[in-house]
C-alpha positions in Angstrom: -6.3 -11.5 10.8 -7.5 -8.0 11.5 -6.4 -5.9 8.5 -4.4 -7.4 5.8 -2.4 -5.5 3.3 0.6 -5.5 1.0 -0.2 -8.8 -1.1 3.2 -9.6 -2.8 3.2 -12.7 -5.1 6.3 -15.0 -5.2 6.5 -16.5 -8.5 9.1 -19.2 -7.6 6.7 -20.7 -5.0 3.4 -19.7 -6.0 3.0 -18.2 -2.6 1.9 -14.8 -1.3 3.3 -12.5 1.2 1.0 -10.1 3.0 1.0 -8.0 6.0 -1.3 -7.2 8.9 -1.2 -3.5 10.0 -2.9 -4.1 13.3 -1.4 -7.3 14.3 2.1 -6.1 13.1 2.8 -9.4 11.3 4.0 -10.5 7.8 2.5 -13.7 6.7 3.2 -16.2 3.9 0.4 -18.1 2.2 1.4 -21.4 0.6 -1.0 -23.0 -1.9 -0.4 -26.3 -0.4 0.3 -25.6 3.3 -1.8 -22.6 4.0 -0.8 -19.6 6.0 2.3 -19.3 8.2 3.4 -16.3 10.4 7.1 -15.1 9.0 7.6 -11.9 11.1 6.3 -10.0 14.2 6.6 -6.4 15.0 6.7 -5.7 11.2 6.3 -2.0 11.7 9.9 -1.9 13.0 9.2 -1.4 16.7 12.2 -2.6 18.7 10.8 -2.0 22.1 12.0 1.6 22.7 12.2 3.4 19.2 8.5 4.6 19.0 7.1 7.2 21.3 3.7 6.2 22.7 3.6 3.0 20.7 1.0 1.5 23.0 -1.6 4.0 21.6 -1.0 3.3 17.9 -4.0 1.5 16.3 -2.1 0.1 13.2 1.6 -0.4 14.4 2.7 -2.7 11.7 4.0 -2.7 8.1 1.7 -2.0 5.3 2.5 -1.9 1.4 5.1 -4.2 0.1 6.5 -4.8 -3.2 9.1 -7.2 -4.7 12.0 -6.0 -7.0 14.6 -8.4 -7.9 15.8 -10.2 -4.7 14.4 -7.6 -2.5 11.1 -6.8 -0.7 10.5 -3.2 -0.2 8.2 -2.3 2.8 6.4 0.5 4.3 6.4 0.8 8.1 3.7 2.7 9.9 5.0 3.3 13.4 8.7 4.0 12.6 7.5 6.1 9.6 10.0 4.7 7.3 10.6 2.6 4.0 12.9 -0.3 4.4 14.1 -3.3 2.2 15.1 -6.9 3.1 16.0 -9.8 1.0 13.2 -12.1 -0.2 15.1 -15.2 1.1 15.4 -13.6 4.6 11.7 -13.6 4.8 11.1 -17.0 3.1 13.7 -18.5 5.5 11.4 -18.0 8.4 8.7 -20.5 7.2 8.3 -23.1 9.7 10.3 -21.3 12.5 9.0 -22.3 15.9 9.2 -18.6 17.0 8.6 -15.9 14.3 11.5 -13.3 14.8 10.8 -9.6 15.4 11.4 -7.5 12.2 14.4 -5.8 14.0 16.1 -9.1 14.6 16.4 -9.6 10.6 19.1 -7.8 8.4 17.4 -4.8 6.6 18.2 -1.5 5.2 16.4 1.9 5.8 15.9 3.7 2.5 13.9 6.7 3.6 13.0 8.2 7.1 12.7 11.8 6.4 11.1 14.1 3.9 13.4 16.4 1.7 12.7 19.0 4.5 14.1 16.8 7.2 10.7 16.2 8.8 9.4 12.6 9.6 7.0 11.1 7.3 3.4 10.6 8.3 3.1 6.8 7.8 4.4 5.4 4.5 1.6 3.3 3.0 1.8 1.8 -0.3 4.8 1.2 -2.5 6.1 0.2 -6.0 9.6 -0.1 -7.4 10.9 0.1 -10.9 14.1 0.0 -12.9 16.0 3.2 -13.2 16.4 3.8 -16.9 19.4 5.8 -16.2 21.4 2.9 -14.9 22.0 1.8 -18.5 23.4 -1.7 -19.0 23.0 -2.4 -15.2 19.1 -2.1 -15.4 17.5 -5.0 -13.5 20.6 -6.2 -11.9 19.9 -4.2 -8.7 23.3 -4.1 -7.2 23.9 -1.9 -4.2 25.1 0.8 -6.7 22.3 0.2 -9.0 19.0 0.7 -7.0 15.5 0.8 -8.5 13.3 3.9 -8.4 10.9 3.5 -5.5 7.5 5.4 -5.3 5.4 5.5 -2.0 2.5 7.2 -0.6 2.5 9.0 2.7 -1.1 9.7 4.0 -2.1 10.0 7.7 -3.6 6.6 8.7 -0.6 5.5 10.8 -1.8 8.4 13.2 -4.8 6.3 14.0 -5.2 5.8 17.8 -6.9 3.1 19.6 -10.1 3.6 21.4 -10.3 3.8 25.2 -9.3 0.8 27.3 -12.1 -1.5 28.0 -14.2 -0.7 24.9 -12.5 -3.4 22.6 -9.8 -3.0 20.1 -10.9 -0.3 17.6 -10.0 3.1 16.4 -10.5 6.1 18.5 -14.1 7.3 18.8 -15.4 4.1 17.1 -17.9 3.6 20.0 -19.4 6.9 18.9 -20.0 5.8 15.4 -17.5 8.2 13.8 -15.5 7.6 10.6 -11.8 6.6 11.4 -10.8 9.5 9.2 -11.1 12.2 11.7 -9.4 15.8 12.0 -6.8 14.9 14.6 -5.1 12.9 11.8 -4.4 16.1 9.9 -3.5 17.8 13.2 -0.8 14.9 13.8 0.5 15.4 10.2 1.2 19.0 11.0 2.7 18.8 14.4 4.5 15.4 14.2 4.7 14.5 10.6 5.3 15.8 7.1 3.1 18.7 7.3 1.4 17.5 3.9 0.1 14.2 2.4 2.4 13.3 -0.2 3.6 11.0 -2.7 7.5 10.5 -2.7 10.2 9.0 -4.9 13.5 7.6 -3.9 16.1 7.9 -6.6 19.8 7.3 -6.4 19.4 7.6 -2.7 17.6 10.9 -2.7 14.0 11.5 -1.5 11.9 13.5 -3.7 8.3 14.9 -3.4 6.4 13.9 -6.5 3.0 15.6 -5.5 1.1 16.7 -2.5 -2.0 17.4 -4.7 -4.3 14.8 -3.0 -5.7 14.9 0.6 -5.5 11.1 1.2 -3.0 9.5 -1.4 -3.1 5.7 -1.0 -2.6 2.9 -3.4 -0.4 3.4 -6.6 0.7 1.8 -9.7 2.4 2.5 -13.1 1.0 2.2 -16.5 2.6 -0.5 -18.7 4.7 2.0 -20.5 5.8 3.4 -17.1 5.2 7.1 -18.3 2.1 7.6 -16.1 1.6 7.1 -12.4 -1.9 6.5 -11.0 -2.6 7.2 -7.4 -5.8 6.4 -5.5 -7.1 9.1 -3.3 -8.9 7.7 -0.4 -11.0 10.6 0.7 -14.0 9.6 2.7 -16.3 11.7 0.5 -15.7 9.3 -2.4 -12.9 7.4 -4.3 -10.9 8.9 -7.0 -7.8 8.0 -9.1 -5.4 10.4 -10.2 -2.9 10.3 -13.1 0.6 12.1 -13.2 3.0 12.3 -16.1 6.2 11.1 -14.9 8.2 12.6 -18.1 8.0 16.1 -16.6 11.3 17.1 -15.1 9.7 19.4 -12.7 8.6 18.3 -9.3 6.2 18.4 -7.6 3.7 17.2 -10.2 0.3 18.4 -11.3 -2.2 15.9 -12.2 -3.0 15.1 -15.7 -6.6 14.0 -15.1 -8.6 12.2 -12.4 -11.4 9.6 -12.5 -14.3 9.5 -9.8 -17.9 8.5 -9.5 -18.9 11.6 -11.6 -16.9 10.9 -14.7 -17.0 7.2 -14.5 -20.8 7.4 -14.7 -20.9 4.9 -12.0 -22.1 5.1 -8.4 -18.8 4.3 -6.2 -20.1 6.3 -3.3 -18.7 4.9 0.0 -21.9 6.2 1.8 -24.1 3.9 -0.3 -24.3 1.2 2.4 -21.0 -0.1 1.3 -18.1 -0.5 3.8 -14.6 0.9 3.3 -13.0 3.2 0.8 -10.8 3.0 -2.3 -7.3 1.9 -1.4 -4.7 -0.3 -3.3 -4.9 -1.4 -6.9 -2.9 -3.0 -9.7 -2.8 -2.1 -13.6 -3.0 -5.0 -16.1 -0.9 -5.0 -19.5 -3.9 -3.3 -21.2 -3.8 -0.3 -18.6 -6.9 -1.3 -16.9 -7.1 -0.5 -13.1 -8.1 -3.5 -10.9 -8.8 -1.5 -7.9 -10.4 -1.8 -4.4 -13.6 0.1 -3.9 -16.0 0.3 -1.0 -17.2 -3.1 -0.4 -15.2 -4.9 -3.1 -13.2 -4.7 -6.4 -13.8 -2.8 -9.5 -12.1 -3.0 -13.1 -11.9 0.5 -14.7 -10.8 1.3 -18.2 -9.3 4.9 -17.9 -9.3 5.2 -21.7 -13.1 4.9 -21.8 -13.8 6.3 -18.3 -15.8 3.1 -17.7 -16.2 0.6 -15.0 -16.0 -2.7 -16.8 -16.7 -5.1 -13.9 -17.2 -5.4 -10.2 -17.0 -8.0 -7.6 -18.8 -7.2 -4.5 -17.4 -8.9 -1.2 -19.6 -6.6 1.0 -16.8 -5.8 3.4 -13.7 -3.7 3.5 -11.0 -4.3 0.9 -7.5 -2.8 1.0 -5.2 -4.1 -1.9 -4.8 -6.3 -5.1 -2.2 -8.5 -6.4 -1.8 -10.4 -9.8 -0.7 -14.1 -9.7 1.2 -15.9 -12.6 -1.7 -18.3 -13.0 -4.3 -15.4 -13.5 -5.7 -15.5 -10.0 -6.4 -12.3 -8.3 -5.5 -11.7 -4.5 -7.4 -9.3 -2.5 -6.6 -8.1 1.0 -8.9 -6.5 3.6 -10.9 -6.7 6.8 -10.0 -10.0 8.5 -9.4 -12.0 5.3 -7.2 -12.9 2.3 -9.3 -13.7 -0.8 -8.2 -15.5 -4.0 -10.3 -15.1 -7.2 -9.9 -17.0 -10.5 -10.7 -14.8 -13.5 -13.4 -15.8 -15.8 -13.2 -13.0 -18.2 -16.1 -11.5 -20.3 -15.0 -10.8 -24.0 -14.3 -7.1 -23.3 -11.6 -8.0 -20.5 -10.1 -11.0 -22.4 
């Protein structure tokens, strides 16, 4: 693998779907059989629908989530949010030739901002029941869709470095950080013109917030009243909370967590690779989040980092499994951790 993302647990099989944004593939990990490739061209490229495709560093699908019988997927190079059935993906296990994503039946849920501009590069995604659907909540028929939230930063604009220098992002040979000024310029000229968090509800795309410079991972609290979003600024990780009960959009943040108010050194410049990215929230409201070099468990009610697992490499996202395992994606790997909880986490 190059850069794994989008870990999505499949309870019926005990397996895990995950993507590789650089290789542009969707994989399936089976607890008994290991990893198989399900789909190639996971970013939705069909051979002609993306301008300057060969220059894109991360052309694949990114964040994924499951709701009912559907997998919801963010696609970088086509700048859209799509869904396809879980069984459609799982049917590809053991195929002698993994199909291109566009060979499979799928639905496009969003490809433009409310202003009619292209998105930047949809990144991470969650789907929840729409409480306004009354007795049909959870059935997810074509007339009863969930509410989908997704982030739209600028990382899909990353370009490859010059031919002959190896496969890396533009200017990597100069030692520059991948988050460079040209990404914001591309957002203004080609993309959404802002870095936002969006909601798809009843077929309509709405801007939830554009308060952050680098919105990335996102998750809901157990009561579904608060949306937490990670801001992956290279200056340092932070997590922002938004109250979803407000009827007025875009939303202003309720509060944020960062190295200062957590009283914890989470500075990505402290010789730890990567940034903050995807995360999950457990039943007690604790954030299990990627940080530079590993994973942290944060209790936002106490502004406290409860635990850290340092892997000493870039991490990208987190998923919970039914048996208590924690899956982590990131640079070149898929990790599986078994929880051995201290008393304060039990």
